[in-house]
N, C-alpha and C positions, 0 to 999 in steps of 0.2 A: 522581521519582527523580533522583539526582544522581551526577555523576562528580566526585569531589573534585579540585580543581586541583592538590593536592599529590601526586596519584597518581604513584608511582615507576615509571619505565620498567624493565621486566624484559627484559634482553638475554641471559640464560642459558637455554638450552633444557634442560628436564628430560628430554627424550627426543628422538630424531631424528624430527621430523615434517615432512611436506611442507607447503608453504604452504597455508593454508586455501583452499578453493574458493569463489570468489565475486568480488564487486566491492567495493573499499574506496576511497571518494572523500574527498579533502581539499577540501571545497567552497570555491571562490573562490581556491584557491592556484594559482600558475603552475608549481609544481614538486612533485615527490614528496617524501614524508617517511616515516620508519619509526616505528611505535609497537608495542612488544611484538613485534618481529620481523615485523610485518605492514607491507607496503608500501602506503601510502595515496597514490593518484595524483590529479592534477588532475581536476576534474569535467567539463572540456571534452570534448565528444564524446557526453556523456550528456544534455545539456540545451543548448538554443539561446537561452534567454531569461535575463533577470536581469542585475544588476550585481554586481561583486565589490569587496571592500574588506578591509583588514586592521585588526587591533585592536592599538593601541600600549599593551601592558601586559607587564610583566616576568613571567617564570616561568610562562607559559602552556604547556600541552601544544601541540605543533605543530599538531594538528588543530583547535585552538580559536583559533588566532591569525589565521585568515582565515575569510571567510564569503561566501556569495552571498545577495543580497537581491533582492526583486521589487517595485519601486515602481509598476509598471503597474496602474492602478486599474480598467482596463476588462477585464482578463483574468479569466476565471472560475476558472482554476487554472494552476499552473506545475508542469511535470512532468519528472522524470528517467525515462528509458526504458532498460531493460536487456534484452539478448538472453539468453534462458534456455532450459533444456531443457523440452520439452513434458511436461506432467503431472508437474512437479517440485515440490519443497518448499523454501521459503527462510525464513530468519530475516532480518528487516529491522530495522535499528537506525538511528534518526535522532538526531543529537546537536546540541545548540544551546547556544551561549554568546553572549549578547547583547552584553556588553562596551560598552554605550552607543554602538554603532557609528554611530547616526544623531543623536547629540547630544541626544536627547529625554529620556534617563534614564527611559524608560518602555517596557519590553519589549512588543512587539505580541503580541496574542492571535489565533490563527488555527487553521484546520483542517489536518489531514493526511489524505491519502487513499491507499489502496493498491488498485491495480486500479480497480474501480468502487465500492469500499466506503469510506465515511467511517470512518476509523480512530479518531481522537480529536481533542480540542482541545489545542493546544500553548499552554501558559501557563507561562513561565519566570520570572515575577515573583518568586516566593518564593525560588527558587534563586539568582537574580541578586542579590537583597538580601543573601544569605549569601556572595556571591562564588563561587558554584558554577555549573557547567554543568548541563544537563538532558539526559536521554536517554529514548527510548521504544523499545519492541521489539514486534514482532508476528511471528507465524508464519503464513505464507500458502501455500496451494497455488496453483499456476499451471497452468491447463488448456492454455494456448497457449504460444507461444514468445516472448512479451514480458511484461515485468513493469514497471508504472509506479508511481512513488512521487511524489505530488503534494502541493503546499501550496496553500491557497486562503484567501482572506479570508472572514470571517463577519461577523455583525452587530456583533461587539465589536472588530473589527479597525480600529485607528485609524492604523496606520502600516504599513510594509513587512514582510511575512513574510520570514524568513531561515532559513538552515541552515548549520551549521558542518561537519558530516561525515555521511556516509551509508554504511552497511554493508549489503550484500546477500549473506548467507552461505548457501551450499548445505547442506542437511541430508539425512541418510539417510532412506530411505523408512520405516524402522521407527520413527523418532523421532516421538513425540507422535501415534502412529498410532491411538489410540482415538478421535480426533476426525475426523470427515469434513470434510477441508479443501476439499471441493468445495461444501460448504454453509456452513461456518463458517471464521472466522479466530480465532487465539488472540492476544489482546492482553495483554502481560505486566503483571501487577500487582506481583509481588514474586518475587525469586529470591535466597535467602539460605542461607548456611552458619551453623550454630548453635554458640554457645559460645565462639567466638574473637572477637578484636577487632583482628586484624591486617589484612593487605592484602587487597584484592579479588582473587578468582581470575578469570583470563581466559586467553587464549592465551599461551603454548603449553600450559599445564596443562589448559585446556579446548580441545580441538582444533577446536571449532566457534565459538570466540571468544565464548561466552556470558559474561556478567558475573555473578559470584556475590558479592554483598555480604555482609560479615560482620555477624551479628546477635548482640548480647550482651544479657544480662539479669542484673544483679548478684544478683538474688534466686534464681536457678536454678543449682545446682551444674553443673560442667562435667567432661568426661572427655576424654582423649586416646587415640586408637586406636594400637595397636601393630602393626597389619598393614594392608596395602593391599588395596583391592578391584580387580577387573578391570573397567574401564569397559564393555567389549564384552558383559559378562554382563547389562547393563541395556538395556532398549529405548531409553531416552533418552541413553545413553552419557554419564553424568555424570563429571566429573573425579575422580581418586582423592583429590585434596586436599580435596574437599568432605566427605570422611568422616573427616578427621583429628581434628577437634574435634566435640563434641556436648554436648547438654544431658542431664542425668539428674535423679534425685530421690533423696531419702532412702529407705532400705530399707523396702519394704512400702508406700510412699506413692505416690499417683498423681503424674504429672508434668503440670502445667497450664501451657500456653504461649499467650499472647495474640499471635497472629501470623496475618496481617500486622498491624503495629502501628497500623493506622488503620482506620476503619469503611469498609465496602464497600457499594456500591449493591446493591439486591436484584435479582439475576439469576443465571444459571448460570455456573459456573467450572470450569476444569480444575485439579485439585489433584493434585500429586505430592509424596510424602513419602519421604525416604531415611533408612535406618537401617543401623547396623553395630554388632555387639558389639565393644567396645573392648579386651577382654581378649586374652591370647595365644591363638592357635589351639589347639584340642584337640577331641577327639570330644564333650566335654561343654560346649563353648564356645558357648552360645546363651542367648537370653533369650526370654521369651514374655509378651505383654501385649495388651490390647485398645486399639484406637484409636477415639476418637470425636471428632466435630467439632460443636461447639455442642449437645452432648448426644445426637447421633444417631450410631449405630454406623457407623464408616468401615471398620474391619477387625477381626475377632475372632480371638483367640488367635494373634496374629502371632508367628511364630518368627524370631528375628533372630540370625544367626551372624556370624562374622568375615568371611564372604563378602559380607555385606550383602544388603539387600532393598529393593525399592521398592513402595509401594502407591499407587494413583491412582484418580481418577474423572474421566471426561471431561465429565460434566454434573452438577456438585454445586451445589445451591442455597445461596447465602450471602447474608447481609444484616447490615449493621452490624458490630460488633466480632466477630471470629472467635476462638473458644477451642478449642484442640486439647488433648485429655486422653488421656494414656497410662496405662492402669490395669493393673498386674500382677495375676495371679491370687493368691488369698489364700495359697496355699502356694508361690508362686514364690520361688526363692532369690535372684533378682537383680531390681533395679529396672529400669524402662524407660529407653530412650535414644533420642534422635533427632538426626540430623546435619545435615539440609538439607531444603529445601522449595522448590517452585515453585507459583505460583498465576497463572493466566491467566484473563481474562474471555473467555467464549465469545461471539464477536461474529458474529451472522448476516450473511451476505453481503448486500450492498445490491441484489441482482438481477443480471441478466446481459444484456448487449447482444447482440442477434442477431448471430451470427458473420458472416453474409453482409453485414449492414449495416456492421459494424465494418471488415471487409475492404474494402468499397467506399469507405468514408470514408478509410481509410489510402491506398488507391490514388489517390483524389482529392487527398489531401494531397501525394502525390508528383507529380501531373500539373500542379498550379498553382503559380505563383510568388508569394512573399510572402503566404502564407495568414495568417489571424488567429494571433496569437502564442500563444493558448491551445489551439491544435489539437495536443494531445499527451495521452497517456494514453487512458483509455476515452472514446469519443466522446459517450456519453450519460450515464454514471453517475459520481458521484451526479447526479441530475436537476438540482439547483441549480448544478452545475458542469459541465454539458454544454458541448461546443464552441460557441463563438460562431457564431450563425446557425442552430443546430440546435434543433428542437423534437422531443422524444422522448416516446413513450407511457409510461404508468404501469403497464404489464403486467409480469408476472414476467420474461418474456423481452422486453426493451425493444426497440422498433423506432423508427427515424427516420421521423417523419411529416411533417416540414417542413424545408426547407433554404433559407434566405434569405441570400444573399450579395450583395445589391444594393449597388452603388456602394462596393465594398471595395477598388478599385484593383488587382484581380487580373489577372494575365496567365497564359499557359499554355493548357491545353485541358481539356476534360471527358474523364475516363478512361472507356473503354467499360464498365468494371465498375460504373458508376453505376447501371446497370439492375438490379443485384442488390437495390437498396433498394425492394423491391416493396410496401412499406407507405407509401411517400412519396405525399403528396397535393399538396404544393406544392413546386415547384422554381423558385427565383428566383435568377438569376445576372445580371440586367440591369445595364447601366451599368458594365461592366468593360472589359478589353482581351483577352478570351478569343479564341482562334483555333482553326482546324481545323474538321473536320466535326462535325455533331451525331451522336452515337452512336445505335445502335438502342435506343430507349426502350420498345419494345412490351411487354416483360415487366412494366412498371410500370403495371399495370392499375388502380391506385387513383388515379393522377395526375389532378388536377382543374385545376391552373393551372400553366402553363409559361411563364416569362418569360426570354427570350433576347435581348431588345432591347439596342441600343446596345453591341454588341461588335464583333468582327471575325471572326465565324464565316463559314466558306466552304463550298463544295460545294453539292450539291442539298439542297433542303428535303425531309427524309425522308417518303416516303409512308407509312411504317410508323406515323407519328403518328396516322393515322386509325384504327389498331387499338386506341387507348386509349379504352375505353368510357365513362369518366367525365370525359374532358377537356372543359372548357367555356371556358377562356381560353388562347389561344396568341398570344404576342407575339413577332414575328420582326423587327420593323422595325430599320432602321439597322444592317445587317450586310453581308456580302459574298457573300450567297447567289447561286448561279447558277440561272437558270430561274425559273419561276413556282410559286406554291403548287399542289401536286398537286390534281387534281380530286376525289380521294377525300376530301381535307380540306374542300374547298369544299362538298361535298355532305353533310358530317357534320352531323346535326341538333344544335341547341343549342350550337354551338361559335362563340365570338367570336374572330376572327382579326385581329391587327394586323400589317400588313406594309408594307414600303416600296413606292412606286409601281412600281419596276422588277420587283418580284416578284409584283405582282398581274396576273391575266390581263387580256387586252385589253378584256374586258367591264367591268373595274373598275380604273381607273388613278388614282384619286383618292388612294389611300393612306389613306383614311379607315377607321374601324372598320367591319368587315364582319360583319354578323350573318347567318349562313347558314341558310336554311330554318327559321326559327323557327315 
């Protein structure tokens, strides 16, 4: 999908509307700019990694003239993070204009991720060859109070992922509510108005800043409506302008429309179609016809008046080219008409990270300094893009099972909430500059190996470590612990302890590996 570079800015409000609710980022820009009366702000504060640059090209939209790119090859993902309302619904739009910013004349191909779900592959090659930008949209439910939008390299990524603009638009609860957004996300395939070839509809005509591209077909007759619909009468709250033009057919004949105009992969789709009788309002101003998609009945005897109507399916199977057929009854006095449509791919969520594990990792992120640069977004998901140092399980509710931060140059401390990660088997933080006491780890009953060596931990060695039933390796040496290893640890069967001489009891001052009671 493309945003044409010659898109005209619309600065006249069709009605008094408050600013849309959400976040609008002009990525890589040091200052704010306006587009269609929406204020796009710098992306600083929503991301801490990446480089910025500008594109030296005339007549670019302001949001396309700068970008943020991510050259770090070691990071598993690069994430924007937004504070949002819990159990809310958002439309996310990512916009890309390559502009040969890296001098390679070859746009990178990479993944984009929302929350813990891989959303899609970003490939702007075709649009860039036409001098156009690219955009992608997804509708996502957010169970918590944070929403992450991430970019990540994949097997086909040869250079730095980048982004030009990022919109996170709040939606009403009733919009697109036939889909359980706790189980699925809706990735936009097409959103079009039919019959016209004018400008794209966006804010302020669409108060949620959705983009409605005009779709024309010279072989299909068009009509113009003489009355306006009331957007609030529709669950999805479409803009009135989406109903101004429409496709129709010769009297008594079915209307056949190939749309979307490209083949679709075989899967389930959310399909919404919008209709309005174009004639002047009257008690008899209505049309009736059947709607089928690829020969399968979608809606029977649909009555369409000047008030308009929407029909939809939240889980409709499509494959290949899609043909929509509107067939009037044999004795119907008027032909069929259609004004607009939306199609989304129904995208299953990529799983869920255990909320206690996610909270513990976020607390750890706050308690240590200079963490790995990809510690952002969902800690575990997608599994291929989990945080550096983490190994996560492949269960539906994903758990952190290993944390290896050995020799990462970390300072700070271990947050007490680390003990919430009760599925953790291996905790390795050796060879860093961590300070403070060791928190109570006794709830971590699956812990098998604990490496704390070569840090600056202080305080007493916790006796509660003896309560870990599966612990078999405990490395404590070269820290600032006071006192000796507790006797309960020394008496624990099957446990190997590595400690500095000053922390070993008087019966063992060698500092060698001690195998207790094998």
